[in-house]
N, C-alpha and C positions, 0 to 999 in steps of 0.2 A: 361257510365263511363268505363265499361269493354272493349268496343271496342277501346277506346282511349288507354288503357293500352296495349292492344294487338298490336296496331299500333306502339306504342313507342318501344315495345320489338322487333317487326319486323324490324324497322329502326335501332335499335342497332345491331341486328344480321347482317343486310345487311352492315352496316358500317364496321363491322369486316370482312365480307366475301369478299368485293370488294377490291381487292389488285391492286396496280399499275401494277404489272407484268401480272395480269389477263387482265386488260384493254389493255396492250401492246400486249398480245397474240391475243385478239380479233381484234385489229387494224391490226396486221400482217395478220390475216386470211382474213379480208376484202380486204386488198391490194392484196393478192395472188389471190383471186377470181376475182377482177377487172382486174388484168393483164391477167388472163386466158381467159376472154371473149372478150378481145380487138381484133379487126380485124387486122391481121398482114400485110394486103396489103399496099402498098405504096399509098398515096393519089393521085387521078387523078387531083385534084385541090388543090391549096395551102391552101384554107380555110377548106378543108375536113379533119376532124380529124380521121375518121375511128374508132371511139370508140362509142359504143352504150350508150344510156342514162344510162342504168344499170351499165355499167363500170364506168362512171363518178360518179354515186351514191356510188358505192362500195368504190372507192378510196377516195371520199370525206369523207365518214363515217370512213374510216381507219385513215384519218388525224385527225378527231375529237377525235377518241378513243386514238390515240397515244399522242396527245396533252394533253388529260385528264389524261393519264397514268402518264405523267410528273407532272401535277398539283397534282394528288393524292399522288405521291411519295414525293412531297414537303409539304404534310400535309393538302391539301384541303379535306373537307368532302364531302359527296355525295350531300348534300343540295347545297353547293357552286358549285359543278359541274353541277347539274341540272339547276341552275340559269343561267349558260352560255348557256344552251340549245344546239342548233345546230349551234351557231354563231362561225364560224371558226376565224373570225377577233378578236372577244373578247377572244377566247381561246389563240390565238397567243399573244395578248397583255398581258394577264395574265402570260403566259409562259415567255415572255421576262422580265416581272417584277420580275419573280422568277429566272432568270439567265439561261434560256435554251441555250443562245448563247454560253455557255461554252461547250455544247455538240453537238449542231446542228447550222449550219450557216443558218440564215434566212435573205436573202437580201431584199432590197426594191422592187426589181423586183418580188421576190417570194410573198411578201406581197400584191403587186398589183394584181398578178394572183389569189391569194387566195381571195382577196376582190371581184374580178370578179366572181369566182366560188361560193362564199358565197351568192351572190344575188339569185342564183338558189337553192343552197343546203339548206340554212337556211329557205327559204320559203317553203321547201318541194316540190318544183316543179319537182324534179326528181321522186318523189314517186307518185304524183297525176297529172294526165293529165291536162295540161293547153294549150289552143289553142294559137298558135302563135309561135314565135321564141325567143330564148334567146342566149346571147353571152357567150361563154365559153373560158377559156384559153386552150392552147394546152394540150392535154391529157398526152403526154409524160412528160411535165414539172410538172404536178401535181403528176404524178407517181414518178418522180425523187424526189420531195419534200417528199412524203410519204415514199419512200425508205430511204431517209436520216434521217427521224424521226425514222423509224424502226431500222436502224443500230445504230444511235447515242444514242438512249434511251435504248437499250437492257440491257446493263450492269448496268446502273443506276437503272432501274426499277427492274431488277433481284436482285440487292443487297438489296432491301427492304424486300425480303422474310425472314421470321424468320427461323433460322436453326432448 
Protein backbone atom coordinates (compact mmCIF):
# COMPACT_ATOMS: atom_id res chain seq x y z
CA UNK A 1 0.00 0.00 0.00
CA UNK A 2 2.80 2.41 0.87
CA UNK A 3 4.56 1.93 -2.48
CA UNK A 4 1.31 2.68 -4.32
CA UNK A 5 0.97 5.96 -2.44
CA UNK A 6 4.57 6.88 -3.28
CA UNK A 7 3.97 6.08 -6.96
CA UNK A 8 0.87 8.31 -7.03
CA UNK A 9 2.78 11.17 -5.40
CA UNK A 10 5.64 10.72 -7.89
CA UNK A 11 3.24 10.82 -10.85
CA UNK A 12 1.57 13.94 -9.46
CA UNK A 13 4.96 15.63 -9.07
CA UNK A 14 6.02 14.62 -12.58
CA UNK A 15 2.70 15.82 -13.99
CA UNK A 16 3.42 19.24 -12.53
CA UNK A 17 7.08 19.31 -13.58
CA UNK A 18 6.84 18.30 -17.25
CA UNK A 19 5.95 21.54 -19.00
CA UNK A 20 5.19 22.07 -22.68
CA UNK A 21 8.14 24.43 -23.05
CA UNK A 22 10.47 21.88 -21.44
CA UNK A 23 9.44 19.29 -24.02
CA UNK A 24 9.91 21.93 -26.72
CA UNK A 25 13.46 22.64 -25.47
CA UNK A 26 14.34 18.94 -25.50
CA UNK A 27 12.96 18.71 -29.03
CA UNK A 28 15.08 21.68 -30.12
CA UNK A 29 18.17 20.15 -28.53
CA UNK A 30 17.70 16.80 -30.30
CA UNK A 31 17.23 18.63 -33.61
CA UNK A 32 20.40 20.66 -33.03
CA UNK A 33 22.36 17.49 -32.27
CA UNK A 34 21.02 15.72 -35.37
CA UNK A 35 21.93 18.62 -37.60
CA UNK A 36 25.45 18.78 -36.18
CA UNK A 37 26.34 15.19 -37.03
CA UNK A 38 24.89 15.20 -40.55
CA UNK A 39 27.48 14.69 -43.26
CA UNK A 40 27.71 18.00 -45.19
CA UNK A 41 29.03 16.39 -48.42
CA UNK A 42 26.86 16.35 -51.51
CA UNK A 43 25.59 12.87 -52.32
CA UNK A 44 27.47 10.86 -54.93
CA UNK A 45 24.25 9.05 -55.76
CA UNK A 46 20.68 10.39 -55.79
CA UNK A 47 19.57 7.86 -53.15
CA UNK A 48 22.49 8.53 -50.82
CA UNK A 49 21.26 10.68 -47.95
CA UNK A 50 24.63 11.27 -46.27
CA UNK A 51 23.05 11.24 -42.86
CA UNK A 52 24.02 8.59 -40.34
CA UNK A 53 21.40 6.52 -38.57
CA UNK A 54 22.07 8.45 -35.38
CA UNK A 55 21.18 11.72 -37.12
CA UNK A 56 17.89 10.23 -38.29
CA UNK A 57 17.19 9.02 -34.76
CA UNK A 58 17.93 12.41 -33.21
CA UNK A 59 15.74 14.33 -35.64
CA UNK A 60 12.94 11.75 -35.34
CA UNK A 61 13.05 12.10 -31.57
CA UNK A 62 12.97 15.87 -31.90
CA UNK A 63 9.78 15.58 -33.95
CA UNK A 64 8.23 13.35 -31.28
CA UNK A 65 9.12 15.76 -28.48
CA UNK A 66 8.00 18.85 -30.38
CA UNK A 67 4.63 17.28 -31.25
CA UNK A 68 4.19 16.20 -27.64
CA UNK A 69 5.06 19.71 -26.45
CA UNK A 70 2.08 20.95 -28.45
CA UNK A 71 -0.21 18.25 -27.05
CA UNK A 72 0.99 18.99 -23.51
CA UNK A 73 0.25 22.68 -24.05
CA UNK A 74 -3.23 21.67 -25.19
CA UNK A 75 -3.82 19.92 -21.86
CA UNK A 76 -2.81 16.30 -22.49
CA UNK A 77 -1.46 14.59 -19.39
CA UNK A 78 1.65 12.43 -19.24
CA UNK A 79 -0.32 9.19 -19.31
CA UNK A 80 -1.92 10.29 -22.60
CA UNK A 81 1.47 11.23 -24.04
CA UNK A 82 2.98 7.90 -22.99
CA UNK A 83 0.11 6.11 -24.69
CA UNK A 84 1.19 7.68 -28.00
CA UNK A 85 4.62 6.19 -27.41
CA UNK A 86 7.02 6.79 -30.28
CA UNK A 87 4.31 6.72 -32.92
CA UNK A 88 4.86 9.90 -34.94
CA UNK A 89 1.81 9.27 -37.13
CA UNK A 90 -0.45 9.07 -34.07
CA UNK A 91 1.17 12.17 -32.59
CA UNK A 92 0.55 14.16 -35.79
CA UNK A 93 -3.04 12.91 -35.93
CA UNK A 94 -3.72 14.04 -32.38
CA UNK A 95 -1.99 17.37 -33.00
CA UNK A 96 -4.16 17.97 -36.05
CA UNK A 97 -7.26 17.19 -34.00
CA UNK A 98 -6.07 19.87 -31.55
CA UNK A 99 -5.53 22.49 -34.29
CA UNK A 100 -1.76 22.50 -34.84
CA UNK A 101 -2.43 23.65 -38.41
CA UNK A 102 -2.94 27.16 -37.00
CA UNK A 103 0.76 27.21 -36.08
CA UNK A 104 2.52 24.75 -38.40
CA UNK A 105 1.70 23.62 -41.92
CA UNK A 106 1.61 19.83 -42.23
CA UNK A 107 1.16 18.81 -45.85
CA UNK A 108 0.06 15.41 -47.14
CA UNK A 109 3.59 14.98 -48.50
CA UNK A 110 5.03 15.63 -45.04
CA UNK A 111 2.62 13.13 -43.49
CA UNK A 112 3.70 10.51 -46.05
CA UNK A 113 7.37 11.15 -45.24
CA UNK A 114 6.70 10.92 -41.52
CA UNK A 115 4.76 7.68 -42.05
CA UNK A 116 7.79 6.26 -43.84
CA UNK A 117 10.13 7.48 -41.09
CA UNK A 118 7.76 6.12 -38.44
CA UNK A 119 8.21 2.55 -39.70
CA UNK A 120 11.80 2.64 -38.48
CA UNK A 121 11.52 5.09 -35.58
CA UNK A 122 8.46 3.66 -33.79
CA UNK A 123 9.87 0.13 -33.97
CA UNK A 124 13.12 1.40 -32.40
CA UNK A 125 15.15 0.10 -35.33
CA UNK A 126 17.34 3.23 -35.13
CA UNK A 127 18.31 2.29 -31.59
CA UNK A 128 18.82 -1.44 -31.90
CA UNK A 129 20.71 -3.08 -34.74
CA UNK A 130 18.54 -4.99 -37.14
CA UNK A 131 19.97 -6.83 -40.11
CA UNK A 132 18.84 -5.64 -43.50
CA UNK A 133 17.76 -2.35 -45.02
CA UNK A 134 15.02 0.13 -44.39
CA UNK A 135 13.64 2.89 -46.54
CA UNK A 136 13.87 6.43 -45.20
CA UNK A 137 12.68 9.83 -46.38
CA UNK A 138 15.25 12.42 -47.37
CA UNK A 139 17.01 13.66 -44.27
CA UNK A 140 16.77 17.31 -45.26
CA UNK A 141 12.98 17.07 -45.51
CA UNK A 142 12.52 15.66 -42.03
CA UNK A 143 14.93 18.29 -40.70
CA UNK A 144 12.86 20.97 -42.41
CA UNK A 145 9.68 19.60 -40.79
CA UNK A 146 11.32 19.49 -37.37
CA UNK A 147 12.58 23.05 -37.86
CA UNK A 148 9.08 24.21 -38.79
CA UNK A 149 7.75 22.57 -35.61
CA UNK A 150 10.52 24.18 -33.55
CA UNK A 151 9.84 27.63 -34.96
CA UNK A 152 6.05 27.39 -35.13
CA UNK A 153 5.57 26.05 -31.60
CA UNK A 154 8.08 28.18 -29.70
CA UNK A 155 5.83 31.08 -28.75
CA UNK A 156 2.82 28.85 -28.08
CA UNK A 157 4.66 26.53 -25.69
CA UNK A 158 6.55 29.42 -24.09
CA UNK A 159 3.27 31.18 -23.37
CA UNK A 160 2.20 28.29 -21.13
CA UNK A 161 4.90 29.07 -18.56
CA UNK A 162 3.53 30.57 -15.39
CA UNK A 163 4.92 34.05 -14.66
